[in-house]
N, C-alpha and C positions, 0 to 999 in steps of 0.2 A: 614836477614845480620846480621852477627856476631857482638860478639860483640866488638872486634878489629877491621872490618871494617870500624865500626860505631863511635869510637873512630878516627882513623885516620882521617871521614871524618868532625867532627868537628873541630881536629885541620889541618885540611887545608882548611878549609873553617874560622876562626877564626879572622885571620887579616882581610879578607873583611867585616864580621860580626864586628869585633871591629870598623872600619873607616865608616862602618853605624847606629851603634846607637849612636857613637860621633858626627856625623852630625847633624843626630834626636838631643840630645840636645843639639846642639851649636843651631842648629833652634828654639827649643824650649825656651831657654835664648832669643835667637836676638828677637823676637817675642816681648818678653817682654821691651827690649830695647827702640824697635820702636815703639813700641804703646805709650809709655812715652815720648819716642821726639816727636811723632805728637801731643801727648794732651798737649806739652808743645809750639809748636808752635801755636794748637786751643786755646790756654789763649791769648796767644801776636796776633791772629787776633783779639781777641775778644776785645781785651784792644784797639787796632786801629779802629776798628769797634767804636769801644763806642766815644773815640776820636775824631774821624768824626762828629758823633753825634753832641757833644757837639760843635766844630766848624760852624756846619750846623745853630742850635739855636743860637751863638752869631749871625752869619751874619744872622739873620732871626731877630733877636732883635734890631740889628745897624739902619736895612732896617726900621725896626715898628720906632723907633727913628726919622731918619730921617724925615719919611712921619709925624709923628706927625708935628715934627718943621715946616716943609713946611705949613700944613693945621693950625696954629698958625698964 
């Protein structure tokens, strides 16, 4: 291939290459953002699970207190 042809090929393909590169960079950055959002959601879910555990514990303790009173 002659240098002029190679240069023309590069010029012809430059817009498609630029689009593909931009899309790749966008997806790489989006991956980071999506990971942060998922981690945030996981943290919220973990807090909710802990709250439910506390409510279950409180219910059991209330039941235990009522049973203790019934046996006195």
